[in-house]
Steps between C-alpha positions, in 0.01 A plus 500: 500500500592261223299182488577196300383145476693191406311239304662161568323352198682750277832388650411137433394577143828678438687204653324271252613724212858494628485120535372467142789715377739282701363188329527654153856619557598166647363311200666736251831473681483123507443495125788740437733304728478209257615710203865442426701691245724258307871587505500554123197734506708795382663305220824646373455850634814644651506424871199269470610312813511829690149585378378156602650536849351849537155372404530209744603737784211730413255208509630386841470854636145518369412177680649633825305826459183303430549303822545822699175630352320172572614516863382861527161414350457209741588720799265772376206262464571349842522847655172608343322191630656540847388864511148410393487240779633752753242763402220245522623390843520862618146562378377185675680597822357854488150369434530252788625777730217733407238232544634402840610154382871582539 
């Protein structure tokens, strides 16, 4: 028989790590969102306007991808904390049932 134990504190610690990563990514993204490439950034290169447009599209796609990741990190942290709470509640319920309090 396989036995395992879930340690809710470990889930909460991991949630805190995920939340810290969320904060760091959010701050970095906010700083990058303010960076604008001037239209003349590519000077007189052939198709410089095309290069500028491609860079702008790439930057917008990066911001969208960052938001998807931020949402995933937030859901992950919330899920970890919810699971930790559920395990603690199950342990409390089992203890109350075994002690005759339930």
